[in-house]
PQR file with spaces between the fields and no chain letter, atoms N, CA, C, O and H, PARSE charges and radii, in Angstrom:
ATOM       1  N    MET     1      93.682  111.647  136.912 -0.4000 1.5000
ATOM       2  CA   MET     1      94.289  112.905  137.249 -0.0000 2.0000
ATOM       3  C    MET     1      94.386  113.071  138.762  0.5500 1.7000
ATOM       4  O    MET     1      95.336  113.663  139.276 -0.5500 1.4000
ATOM       5  N    HIS     2      93.381  112.535  139.472 -0.4000 1.5000
ATOM       6  CA   HIS     2      93.401  112.646  140.927 -0.0000 2.0000
ATOM       7  C    HIS     2      94.568  111.862  141.525  0.5500 1.7000
ATOM       8  O    HIS     2      95.130  112.262  142.544 -0.5500 1.4000
ATOM       9  H    HIS     2      92.610  112.055  139.055  0.4000 1.0000
ATOM      10  N    ARG     3      94.930  110.750  140.893 -0.4000 1.5000
ATOM      11  CA   ARG     3      96.075  109.968  141.384 -0.0000 2.0000
ATOM      12  C    ARG     3      97.367  110.756  141.245  0.5500 1.7000
ATOM      13  O    ARG     3      98.197  110.765  142.153 -0.5500 1.4000
ATOM      14  H    ARG     3      94.474  110.425  140.065  0.4000 1.0000
ATOM      15  N    ILE     4      97.535  111.420  140.101 -0.4000 1.5000
ATOM      16  CA   ILE     4      98.747  112.214  139.886 -0.0000 2.0000
ATOM      17  C    ILE     4      98.788  113.373  140.870  0.5500 1.7000
ATOM      18  O    ILE     4      99.835  113.657  141.452 -0.5500 1.4000
ATOM      19  H    ILE     4      96.860  111.412  139.363  0.4000 1.0000
ATOM      20  N    ALA     5      97.649  114.047  141.062 -0.4000 1.5000
ATOM      21  CA   ALA     5      97.590  115.166  142.003 -0.0000 2.0000
ATOM      22  C    ALA     5      97.871  114.690  143.425  0.5500 1.7000
ATOM      23  O    ALA     5      98.574  115.363  144.179 -0.5500 1.4000
ATOM      24  H    ALA     5      96.798  113.816  140.589  0.4000 1.0000
ATOM      25  N    GLY     6      97.327  113.538  143.789 -0.4000 1.5000
ATOM      26  CA   GLY     6      97.582  112.990  145.117 -0.0000 2.0000
ATOM      27  C    GLY     6      99.039  112.616  145.315  0.5500 1.7000
ATOM      28  O    GLY     6      99.612  112.861  146.376 -0.5500 1.4000
ATOM      29  H    GLY     6      96.756  112.991  143.176  0.4000 1.0000
ATOM      30  N    TRP     7      99.637  112.021  144.289 -0.4000 1.5000
ATOM      31  CA   TRP     7     101.051  111.665  144.362 -0.0000 2.0000
ATOM      32  C    TRP     7     101.906  112.921  144.497  0.5500 1.7000
ATOM      33  O    TRP     7     102.836  112.967  145.302 -0.5500 1.4000
ATOM      34  H    TRP     7      99.172  111.823  143.426  0.4000 1.0000
ATOM      35  N    TRP     8     101.582  113.943  143.699 -0.4000 1.5000
ATOM      36  CA   TRP     8     102.355  115.186  143.737 -0.0000 2.0000
ATOM      37  C    TRP     8     102.221  115.870  145.100  0.5500 1.7000
ATOM      38  O    TRP     8     103.210  116.370  145.636 -0.5500 1.4000
ATOM      39  H    TRP     8     100.827  113.906  143.045  0.4000 1.0000
ATOM      40  N    ASP     9     101.019  115.896  145.660 -0.4000 1.5000
ATOM      41  CA   ASP     9     100.816  116.489  146.980 -0.0000 2.0000
ATOM      42  C    ASP     9     101.623  115.747  148.040  0.5500 1.7000
ATOM      43  O    ASP     9     102.219  116.368  148.919 -0.5500 1.4000
ATOM      44  H    ASP     9     100.216  115.489  145.224  0.4000 1.0000
ATOM      45  N    GLY    10     101.641  114.417  147.955 -0.4000 1.5000
ATOM      46  CA   GLY    10     102.426  113.636  148.899 -0.0000 2.0000
ATOM      47  C    GLY    10     103.910  113.921  148.782  0.5500 1.7000
ATOM      48  O    GLY    10     104.614  114.018  149.787 -0.5500 1.4000
ATOM      49  H    GLY    10     101.156  113.912  147.240  0.4000 1.0000
ATOM      50  N    LEU    11     104.382  114.054  147.556 -0.4000 1.5000
ATOM      51  CA   LEU    11     105.793  114.368  147.335 -0.0000 2.0000
ATOM      52  C    LEU    11     106.138  115.747  147.893  0.5500 1.7000
ATOM      53  O    LEU    11     107.173  115.918  148.537 -0.5500 1.4000
ATOM      54  H    LEU    11     103.810  113.975  146.740  0.4000 1.0000
ATOM      55  N    GLU    12     105.273  116.727  147.646 -0.4000 1.5000
ATOM      56  CA   GLU    12     105.511  118.070  148.176 -0.0000 2.0000
ATOM      57  C    GLU    12     105.553  118.066  149.697  0.5500 1.7000
ATOM      58  O    GLU    12     106.409  118.708  150.304 -0.5500 1.4000
ATOM      59  H    GLU    12     104.432  116.588  147.123  0.4000 1.0000
ATOM      60  N    LEU    13     104.620  117.337  150.309 -0.4000 1.5000
ATOM      61  CA   LEU    13     104.603  117.271  151.768 -0.0000 2.0000
ATOM      62  C    LEU    13     105.845  116.577  152.308  0.5500 1.7000
ATOM      63  O    LEU    13     106.376  116.972  153.346 -0.5500 1.4000
ATOM      64  H    LEU    13     103.924  116.816  149.816  0.4000 1.0000
ATOM      65  N    TRP    14     106.312  115.548  151.613 -0.4000 1.5000
ATOM      66  CA   TRP    14     107.519  114.856  152.041 -0.0000 2.0000
ATOM      67  C    TRP    14     108.722  115.790  151.978  0.5500 1.7000
ATOM      68  O    TRP    14     109.510  115.850  152.921 -0.5500 1.4000
ATOM      69  H    TRP    14     105.881  115.227  150.769  0.4000 1.0000
ATOM      70  N    VAL    15     108.868  116.521  150.867 -0.4000 1.5000
ATOM      71  CA   VAL    15     110.002  117.440  150.728 -0.0000 2.0000
ATOM      72  C    VAL    15     109.893  118.567  151.751  0.5500 1.7000
ATOM      73  O    VAL    15     110.893  118.944  152.362 -0.5500 1.4000
ATOM      74  H    VAL    15     108.227  116.472  150.101  0.4000 1.0000
ATOM      75  N    ALA    16     108.694  119.107  151.944 -0.4000 1.5000
ATOM      76  CA   ALA    16     108.513  120.203  152.897 -0.0000 2.0000
ATOM      77  C    ALA    16     108.785  119.755  154.328  0.5500 1.7000
ATOM      78  O    ALA    16     109.145  120.574  155.173 -0.5500 1.4000
ATOM      79  H    ALA    16     107.882  118.801  151.447  0.4000 1.0000
ATOM      80  N    GLY    17     108.618  118.472  154.607 -0.4000 1.5000
ATOM      81  CA   GLY    17     108.855  117.965  155.947 -0.0000 2.0000
ATOM      82  C    GLY    17     110.308  117.668  156.256  0.5500 1.7000
ATOM      83  O    GLY    17     110.656  117.410  157.408 -0.5500 1.4000
ATOM      84  H    GLY    17     108.325  117.807  153.921  0.4000 1.0000
ATOM      85  N    LEU    18     111.161  117.701  155.244 -0.4000 1.5000
ATOM      86  CA   LEU    18     112.580  117.447  155.471 -0.0000 2.0000
ATOM      87  C    LEU    18     113.234  118.638  156.151  0.5500 1.7000
ATOM      88  O    LEU    18     112.770  119.767  155.996 -0.5500 1.4000
ATOM      89  H    LEU    18     110.879  117.911  154.308  0.4000 1.0000
ATOM      90  N    PRO    19     114.313  118.403  156.907 -0.5600 1.5000
ATOM      91  CA   PRO    19     115.093  119.531  157.419  0.2800 2.0000
ATOM      92  C    PRO    19     115.683  120.330  156.249  0.5500 1.7000
ATOM      93  O    PRO    19     115.700  119.860  155.111 -0.5500 1.4000
ATOM      94  N    PHE    20     116.167  121.545  156.544 -0.4000 1.5000
ATOM      95  CA   PHE    20     116.567  122.463  155.485 -0.0000 2.0000
ATOM      96  C    PHE    20     117.645  121.900  154.567  0.5500 1.7000
ATOM      97  O    PHE    20     117.485  121.946  153.347 -0.5500 1.4000
ATOM      98  H    PHE    20     116.154  121.927  157.468  0.4000 1.0000
ATOM      99  N    ILE    21     118.732  121.374  155.110 -0.4000 1.5000
ATOM     100  CA   ILE    21     119.853  120.922  154.273 -0.0000 2.0000
ATOM     101  C    ILE    21     119.437  119.765  153.359  0.5500 1.7000
ATOM     102  O    ILE    21     119.689  119.841  152.157 -0.5500 1.4000
ATOM     103  H    ILE    21     118.861  121.337  156.101  0.4000 1.0000
ATOM     104  N    PRO    22     118.814  118.704  153.869 -0.5600 1.5000
ATOM     105  CA   PRO    22     118.363  117.651  152.947  0.2800 2.0000
ATOM     106  C    PRO    22     117.331  118.161  151.930  0.5500 1.7000
ATOM     107  O    PRO    22     117.339  117.737  150.775 -0.5500 1.4000
ATOM     108  N    GLN    23     116.449  119.067  152.356 -0.4000 1.5000
ATOM     109  CA   GLN    23     115.472  119.639  151.434 -0.0000 2.0000
ATOM     110  C    GLN    23     116.186  120.395  150.316  0.5500 1.7000
ATOM     111  O    GLN    23     115.826  120.261  149.147 -0.5500 1.4000
ATOM     112  H    GLN    23     116.443  119.412  153.295  0.4000 1.0000
ATOM     113  N    PHE    24     117.186  121.181  150.668 -0.4000 1.5000
ATOM     114  CA   PHE    24     117.972  121.943  149.700 -0.0000 2.0000
ATOM     115  C    PHE    24     118.658  121.005  148.712  0.5500 1.7000
ATOM     116  O    PHE    24     118.650  121.257  147.507 -0.5500 1.4000
ATOM     117  H    PHE    24     117.478  121.290  151.618  0.4000 1.0000
ATOM     118  N    ILE    25     119.248  119.931  149.214 -0.4000 1.5000
ATOM     119  CA   ILE    25     119.959  118.973  148.357 -0.0000 2.0000
ATOM     120  C    ILE    25     118.987  118.262  147.416  0.5500 1.7000
ATOM     121  O    ILE    25     119.279  118.103  146.230 -0.5500 1.4000
ATOM     122  H    ILE    25     119.255  119.726  150.192  0.4000 1.0000
ATOM     123  N    VAL    26     117.840  117.836  147.931 -0.4000 1.5000
ATOM     124  CA   VAL    26     116.855  117.141  147.092 -0.0000 2.0000
ATOM     125  C    VAL    26     116.329  118.068  146.002  0.5500 1.7000
ATOM     126  O    VAL    26     116.215  117.663  144.845 -0.5500 1.4000
ATOM     127  H    VAL    26     117.603  117.964  148.894  0.4000 1.0000
ATOM     128  N    VAL    27     116.009  119.306  146.363 -0.4000 1.5000
ATOM     129  CA   VAL    27     115.491  120.255  145.374 -0.0000 2.0000
ATOM     130  C    VAL    27     116.545  120.537  144.311  0.5500 1.7000
ATOM     131  O    VAL    27     116.218  120.566  143.125 -0.5500 1.4000
ATOM     132  H    VAL    27     116.101  119.635  147.303  0.4000 1.0000
ATOM     133  N    LEU    28     117.796  120.744  144.701 -0.4000 1.5000
ATOM     134  CA   LEU    28     118.854  120.993  143.718 -0.0000 2.0000
ATOM     135  C    LEU    28     119.097  119.780  142.833  0.5500 1.7000
ATOM     136  O    LEU    28     119.296  119.915  141.626 -0.5500 1.4000
ATOM     137  H    LEU    28     118.061  120.720  145.665  0.4000 1.0000
ATOM     138  N    ALA    29     119.082  118.600  143.432 -0.4000 1.5000
ATOM     139  CA   ALA    29     119.350  117.385  142.654 -0.0000 2.0000
ATOM     140  C    ALA    29     118.274  117.148  141.602  0.5500 1.7000
ATOM     141  O    ALA    29     118.543  116.528  140.573 -0.5500 1.4000
ATOM     142  H    ALA    29     118.920  118.490  144.413  0.4000 1.0000
ATOM     143  N    VAL    30     117.067  117.630  141.847 -0.4000 1.5000
ATOM     144  CA   VAL    30     115.977  117.441  140.892 -0.0000 2.0000
ATOM     145  C    VAL    30     115.815  118.661  139.995  0.5500 1.7000
ATOM     146  O    VAL    30     115.695  118.518  138.778 -0.5500 1.4000
ATOM     147  H    VAL    30     116.849  118.133  142.683  0.4000 1.0000
ATOM     148  N    MET    31     115.811  119.847  140.570 -0.4000 1.5000
ATOM     149  CA   MET    31     115.472  121.050  139.805 -0.0000 2.0000
ATOM     150  C    MET    31     116.551  121.475  138.817  0.5500 1.7000
ATOM     151  O    MET    31     116.222  121.960  137.735 -0.5500 1.4000
ATOM     152  H    MET    31     115.909  119.963  141.558  0.4000 1.0000
ATOM     153  N    VAL    32     117.809  121.313  139.148 -0.4000 1.5000
ATOM     154  CA   VAL    32     118.865  121.723  138.212 -0.0000 2.0000
ATOM     155  C    VAL    32     118.811  120.891  136.927  0.5500 1.7000
ATOM     156  O    VAL    32     118.787  121.479  135.845 -0.5500 1.4000
ATOM     157  H    VAL    32     118.077  120.919  140.027  0.4000 1.0000
ATOM     158  N    PRO    33     118.791  119.560  136.988 -0.5600 1.5000
ATOM     159  CA   PRO    33     118.688  118.797  135.736  0.2800 2.0000
ATOM     160  C    PRO    33     117.373  119.037  134.985  0.5500 1.7000
ATOM     161  O    PRO    33     117.372  119.120  133.757 -0.5500 1.4000
ATOM     162  N    VAL    34     116.261  119.148  135.709 -0.4000 1.5000
ATOM     163  CA   VAL    34     114.976  119.385  135.049 -0.0000 2.0000
ATOM     164  C    VAL    34     114.972  120.747  134.365  0.5500 1.7000
ATOM     165  O    VAL    34     114.500  120.870  133.235 -0.5500 1.4000
ATOM     166  H    VAL    34     116.262  119.081  136.706  0.4000 1.0000
ATOM     167  N    SER    35     115.494  121.770  135.037 -0.4000 1.5000
ATOM     168  CA   SER    35     115.555  123.109  134.442 -0.0000 2.0000
ATOM     169  C    SER    35     116.451  123.128  133.213  0.5500 1.7000
ATOM     170  O    SER    35     116.116  123.763  132.212 -0.5500 1.4000
ATOM     171  H    SER    35     115.878  121.671  135.955  0.4000 1.0000
ATOM     172  N    CYS    36     117.577  122.444  133.276 -0.4000 1.5000
ATOM     173  CA   CYS    36     118.474  122.369  132.112 -0.0000 2.0000
ATOM     174  C    CYS    36     117.793  121.647  130.950  0.5500 1.7000
ATOM     175  O    CYS    36     117.928  122.063  129.799 -0.5500 1.4000
ATOM     176  H    CYS    36     117.849  121.929  134.089  0.4000 1.0000
ATOM     177  N    ALA    37     117.074  120.584  131.238 -0.4000 1.5000
ATOM     178  CA   ALA    37     116.375  119.846  130.180 -0.0000 2.0000
ATOM     179  C    ALA    37     115.281  120.698  129.544  0.5500 1.7000
ATOM     180  O    ALA    37     115.114  120.675  128.324 -0.5500 1.4000
ATOM     181  H    ALA    37     116.965  120.246  132.173  0.4000 1.0000
ATOM     182  N    ILE    38     114.540  121.444  130.348 -0.4000 1.5000
ATOM     183  CA   ILE    38     113.493  122.317  129.809 -0.0000 2.0000
ATOM     184  C    ILE    38     114.107  123.421  128.962  0.5500 1.7000
ATOM     185  O    ILE    38     113.585  123.737  127.893 -0.5500 1.4000
ATOM     186  H    ILE    38     114.676  121.462  131.338  0.4000 1.0000
ATOM     187  N    ALA    39     115.214  124.017  129.425 -0.4000 1.5000
ATOM     188  CA   ALA    39     115.880  125.070  128.652 -0.0000 2.0000
ATOM     189  C    ALA    39     116.392  124.522  127.326  0.5500 1.7000
ATOM     190  O    ALA    39     116.256  125.182  126.295 -0.5500 1.4000
ATOM     191  H    ALA    39     115.637  123.760  130.293  0.4000 1.0000
ATOM     192  N    TRP    40     116.977  123.327  127.334 -0.4000 1.5000
ATOM     193  CA   TRP    40     117.479  122.717  126.099 -0.0000 2.0000
ATOM     194  C    TRP    40     116.329  122.456  125.131  0.5500 1.7000
ATOM     195  O    TRP    40     116.438  122.728  123.936 -0.5500 1.4000
ATOM     196  H    TRP    40     117.087  122.791  128.171  0.4000 1.0000
ATOM     197  N    LEU    41     115.222  121.924  125.660 -0.4000 1.5000
ATOM     198  CA   LEU    41     114.063  121.631  124.823 -0.0000 2.0000
ATOM     199  C    LEU    41     113.481  122.908  124.213  0.5500 1.7000
ATOM     200  O    LEU    41     113.165  122.935  123.023 -0.5500 1.4000
ATOM     201  H    LEU    41     115.133  121.703  126.632  0.4000 1.0000
ATOM     202  N    LEU    42     113.339  123.955  125.008 -0.4000 1.5000
ATOM     203  CA   LEU    42     112.831  125.223  124.482 -0.0000 2.0000
ATOM     204  C    LEU    42     113.766  125.806  123.432  0.5500 1.7000
ATOM     205  O    LEU    42     113.308  126.386  122.448 -0.5500 1.4000
ATOM     206  H    LEU    42     113.596  123.933  125.975  0.4000 1.0000
ATOM     207  N    ASP    43     115.072  125.657  123.632 -0.4000 1.5000
ATOM     208  CA   ASP    43     116.044  126.138  122.652 -0.0000 2.0000
ATOM     209  C    ASP    43     115.865  125.414  121.327  0.5500 1.7000
ATOM     210  O    ASP    43     115.859  126.047  120.272 -0.5500 1.4000
ATOM     211  H    ASP    43     115.444  125.186  124.432  0.4000 1.0000
ATOM     212  N    ARG    44     115.721  124.093  121.371 -0.4000 1.5000
ATOM     213  CA   ARG    44     115.543  123.315  120.145 -0.0000 2.0000
ATOM     214  C    ARG    44     114.240  123.681  119.436  0.5500 1.7000
ATOM     215  O    ARG    44     114.213  123.796  118.211 -0.5500 1.4000
ATOM     216  H    ARG    44     115.726  123.579  122.229  0.4000 1.0000
ATOM     217  N    VAL    45     113.169  123.862  120.195 -0.4000 1.5000
ATOM     218  CA   VAL    45     111.883  124.235  119.602 -0.0000 2.0000
ATOM     219  C    VAL    45     111.984  125.609  118.956  0.5500 1.7000
ATOM     220  O    VAL    45     111.505  125.801  117.838 -0.5500 1.4000
ATOM     221  H    VAL    45     113.191  123.769  121.191  0.4000 1.0000
ATOM     222  N    LEU    46     112.599  126.562  119.639 -0.4000 1.5000
ATOM     223  CA   LEU    46     112.730  127.910  119.090 -0.0000 2.0000
ATOM     224  C    LEU    46     113.595  127.924  117.836  0.5500 1.7000
ATOM     225  O    LEU    46     113.275  128.623  116.875 -0.5500 1.4000
ATOM     226  H    LEU    46     112.988  126.406  120.546  0.4000 1.0000
ATOM     227  N    ILE    47     114.681  127.167  117.831 -0.4000 1.5000
ATOM     228  CA   ILE    47     115.529  127.077  116.635 -0.0000 2.0000
ATOM     229  C    ILE    47     114.727  126.511  115.468  0.5500 1.7000
ATOM     230  O    ILE    47     114.829  127.012  114.349 -0.5500 1.4000
ATOM     231  H    ILE    47     114.941  126.599  118.612  0.4000 1.0000
ATOM     232  N    SER    48     113.933  125.476  115.714 -0.4000 1.5000
ATOM     233  CA   SER    48     113.120  124.875  114.647 -0.0000 2.0000
ATOM     234  C    SER    48     112.083  125.857  114.115  0.5500 1.7000
ATOM     235  O    SER    48     111.891  125.966  112.904 -0.5500 1.4000
ATOM     236  H    SER    48     113.850  125.069  116.624  0.4000 1.0000
ATOM     237  N    VAL    49     111.417  126.569  115.012 -0.4000 1.5000
ATOM     238  CA   VAL    49     110.402  127.538  114.588 -0.0000 2.0000
ATOM     239  C    VAL    49     111.042  128.660  113.786  0.5500 1.7000
ATOM     240  O    VAL    49     110.510  129.053  112.748 -0.5500 1.4000
ATOM     241  H    VAL    49     111.573  126.481  115.996  0.4000 1.0000
ATOM     242  N    LEU    50     112.170  129.184  114.247 -0.4000 1.5000
ATOM     243  CA   LEU    50     112.845  130.257  113.517 -0.0000 2.0000
ATOM     244  C    LEU    50     113.337  129.771  112.157  0.5500 1.7000
ATOM     245  O    LEU    50     113.312  130.517  111.179 -0.5500 1.4000
ATOM     246  H    LEU    50     112.602  128.866  115.090  0.4000 1.0000
ATOM     247  N    HIS    51     113.780  128.525  112.102 -0.4000 1.5000
ATOM     248  CA   HIS    51     114.216  127.966  110.821 -0.0000 2.0000
ATOM     249  C    HIS    51     113.037  127.869  109.846  0.5500 1.7000
ATOM     250  O    HIS    51     113.177  128.187  108.665 -0.5500 1.4000
ATOM     251  H    HIS    51     113.800  127.919  112.896  0.4000 1.0000
ATOM     252  N    LEU    52     111.888  127.433  110.341 -0.4000 1.5000
ATOM     253  CA   LEU    52     110.698  127.343  109.489 -0.0000 2.0000
ATOM     254  C    LEU    52     110.236  128.719  109.005  0.5500 1.7000
ATOM     255  O    LEU    52     109.693  128.844  107.907 -0.5500 1.4000
ATOM     256  H    LEU    52     111.775  127.174  111.300  0.4000 1.0000
ATOM     257  N    LEU    53     110.450  129.741  109.822 -0.4000 1.5000
ATOM     258  CA   LEU    53     110.044  131.094  109.452 -0.0000 2.0000
ATOM     259  C    LEU    53     111.090  131.810  108.604  0.5500 1.7000
ATOM     260  O    LEU    53     110.884  132.951  108.191 -0.5500 1.4000
ATOM     261  H    LEU    53     110.891  129.639  110.714  0.4000 1.0000
ATOM     262  N    GLY    54     112.215  131.140  108.344 -0.4000 1.5000
ATOM     263  CA   GLY    54     113.266  131.749  107.545 -0.0000 2.0000
ATOM     264  C    GLY    54     114.102  132.751  108.311  0.5500 1.7000
ATOM     265  O    GLY    54     114.746  133.610  107.707 -0.5500 1.4000
ATOM     266  H    GLY    54     112.383  130.213  108.680  0.4000 1.0000
ATOM     267  N    ARG    55     114.103  132.656  109.629 -0.4000 1.5000
ATOM     268  CA   ARG    55     114.849  133.588  110.464 -0.0000 2.0000
ATOM     269  C    ARG    55     115.981  132.883  111.208  0.5500 1.7000
ATOM     270  O    ARG    55     116.350  133.289  112.311 -0.5500 1.4000
ATOM     271  H    ARG    55     113.580  131.959  110.119  0.4000 1.0000
ATOM     272  N    ALA    56     116.525  131.837  110.611 -0.4000 1.5000
ATOM     273  CA   ALA    56     117.539  131.036  111.295 -0.0000 2.0000
ATOM     274  C    ALA    56     118.857  131.782  111.450  0.5500 1.7000
ATOM     275  O    ALA    56     119.546  131.608  112.455 -0.5500 1.4000
ATOM     276  H    ALA    56     116.226  131.508  109.715  0.4000 1.0000
ATOM     277  N    ASN    57     119.220  132.607  110.478 -0.4000 1.5000
ATOM     278  CA   ASN    57     120.487  133.334  110.539 -0.0000 2.0000
ATOM     279  C    ASN    57     120.250  134.735  111.083  0.5500 1.7000
ATOM     280  O    ASN    57     119.278  135.389  110.704 -0.5500 1.4000
ATOM     281  H    ASN    57     118.661  132.749  109.662  0.4000 1.0000
ATOM     282  N    PRO    58     121.136  135.208  111.977 -0.5600 1.5000
ATOM     283  CA   PRO    58     120.956  136.550  112.535  0.2800 2.0000
ATOM     284  C    PRO    58     121.166  137.621  111.469  0.5500 1.7000
ATOM     285  O    PRO    58     121.940  137.432  110.531 -0.5500 1.4000
ATOM     286  N    ASP    59     120.492  138.713  111.619 -0.4000 1.5000
ATOM     287  CA   ASP    59     120.623  139.848  110.712 -0.0000 2.0000
ATOM     288  C    ASP    59     121.960  140.534  110.982  0.5500 1.7000
ATOM     289  O    ASP    59     122.262  140.873  112.127 -0.5500 1.4000
ATOM     290  H    ASP    59     119.863  138.866  112.382  0.4000 1.0000
ATOM     291  N    SER    60     122.754  140.739  109.948 -0.4000 1.5000
ATOM     292  CA   SER    60     124.093  141.305  110.133 -0.0000 2.0000
ATOM     293  C    SER    60     124.048  142.754  110.586  0.5500 1.7000
ATOM     294  O    SER    60     125.038  143.250  111.123 -0.5500 1.4000
ATOM     295  H    SER    60     122.508  140.464  109.018  0.4000 1.0000
ATOM     296  N    THR    61     122.936  143.451  110.389 -0.4000 1.5000
ATOM     297  CA   THR    61     122.869  144.848  110.820 -0.0000 2.0000
ATOM     298  C    THR    61     122.645  144.973  112.318  0.5500 1.7000
ATOM     299  O    THR    61     122.850  146.050  112.879 -0.5500 1.4000
ATOM     300  H    THR    61     122.131  143.049  109.953  0.4000 1.0000
ATOM     301  N    THR    62     122.234  143.907  112.972 -0.4000 1.5000
ATOM     302  CA   THR    62     122.021  143.964  114.417 -0.0000 2.0000
ATOM     303  C    THR    62     123.030  143.126  115.181  0.5500 1.7000
ATOM     304  O    THR    62     122.901  142.956  116.393 -0.5500 1.4000
ATOM     305  H    THR    62     122.068  143.033  112.516  0.4000 1.0000
ATOM     306  N    THR    63     124.036  142.598  114.486 -0.4000 1.5000
ATOM     307  CA   THR    63     125.057  141.796  115.132 -0.0000 2.0000
ATOM     308  C    THR    63     126.253  142.680  115.465  0.5500 1.7000
ATOM     309  O    THR    63     126.776  143.357  114.580 -0.5500 1.4000
ATOM     310  H    THR    63     124.141  142.736  113.502  0.4000 1.0000
ATOM     311  N    PRO    64     126.700  142.692  116.724 -0.5600 1.5000
ATOM     312  CA   PRO    64     127.845  143.526  117.072  0.2800 2.0000
ATOM     313  C    PRO    64     129.116  143.039  116.380  0.5500 1.7000
ATOM     314  O    PRO    64     129.261  141.851  116.090 -0.5500 1.4000
ATOM     315  N    ASP    65     130.024  143.961  116.123 -0.4000 1.5000
ATOM     316  CA   ASP    65     131.306  143.573  115.535 -0.0000 2.0000
ATOM     317  C    ASP    65     132.238  143.091  116.642  0.5500 1.7000
ATOM     318  O    ASP    65     131.800  142.878  117.772 -0.5500 1.4000
ATOM     319  H    ASP    65     129.907  144.925  116.358  0.4000 1.0000
ATOM     320  N    ARG    66     133.523  142.917  116.325 -0.4000 1.5000
ATOM     321  CA   ARG    66     134.470  142.380  117.308 -0.0000 2.0000
ATOM     322  C    ARG    66     134.633  143.281  118.521  0.5500 1.7000
ATOM     323  O    ARG    66     134.950  142.800  119.608 -0.5500 1.4000
ATOM     324  H    ARG    66     133.879  143.090  115.407  0.4000 1.0000
ATOM     325  N    THR    67     134.422  144.574  118.353 -0.4000 1.5000
ATOM     326  CA   THR    67     134.572  145.500  119.477 -0.0000 2.0000
ATOM     327  C    THR    67     133.322  145.563  120.336  0.5500 1.7000
ATOM     328  O    THR    67     133.339  146.176  121.404 -0.5500 1.4000
ATOM     329  H    THR    67     134.165  144.965  117.469  0.4000 1.0000
ATOM     330  N    GLY    68     132.239  144.940  119.891 -0.4000 1.5000
ATOM     331  CA   GLY    68     131.000  144.942  120.650 -0.0000 2.0000
ATOM     332  C    GLY    68     130.047  146.045  120.241  0.5500 1.7000
ATOM     333  O    GLY    68     128.974  146.186  120.828 -0.5500 1.4000
ATOM     334  H    GLY    68     132.226  144.442  119.025  0.4000 1.0000
ATOM     335  N    ARG    69     130.424  146.834  119.239 -0.4000 1.5000
ATOM     336  CA   ARG    69     129.569  147.929  118.771 -0.0000 2.0000
ATOM     337  C    ARG    69     128.709  147.465  117.605  0.5500 1.7000
ATOM     338  O    ARG    69     129.114  146.624  116.803 -0.5500 1.4000
ATOM     339  H    ARG    69     131.296  146.720  118.763  0.4000 1.0000
ATOM     340  N    LEU    70     127.522  148.032  117.536 -0.4000 1.5000
ATOM     341  CA   LEU    70     126.645  147.757  116.396 -0.0000 2.0000
ATOM     342  C    LEU    70     127.084  148.606  115.213  0.5500 1.7000
ATOM     343  O    LEU    70     127.514  149.744  115.402 -0.5500 1.4000
ATOM     344  H    LEU    70     127.193  148.716  118.188  0.4000 1.0000
ATOM     345  N    PRO    71     126.985  148.075  113.995 -0.5600 1.5000
ATOM     346  CA   PRO    71     127.398  148.867  112.825  0.2800 2.0000
ATOM     347  C    PRO    71     126.484  150.050  112.577  0.5500 1.7000
ATOM     348  O    PRO    71     126.700  150.809  111.633 -0.5500 1.4000
């Protein structure tokens, strides 16, 4: 665990030492794909859990109609 923590600290220091524009580009190049992957994974897990609980289909009484109003 200490090796991983040491590696992570070194990476943080390297990114923090970059000038602003390269730092911004590196953070975006890593964080946008990682955030999208985490969101996709959480979506799949939540869909599976709701399916197991029998709540996979939305309740029609709380679904807005075409005009956007609730029935």
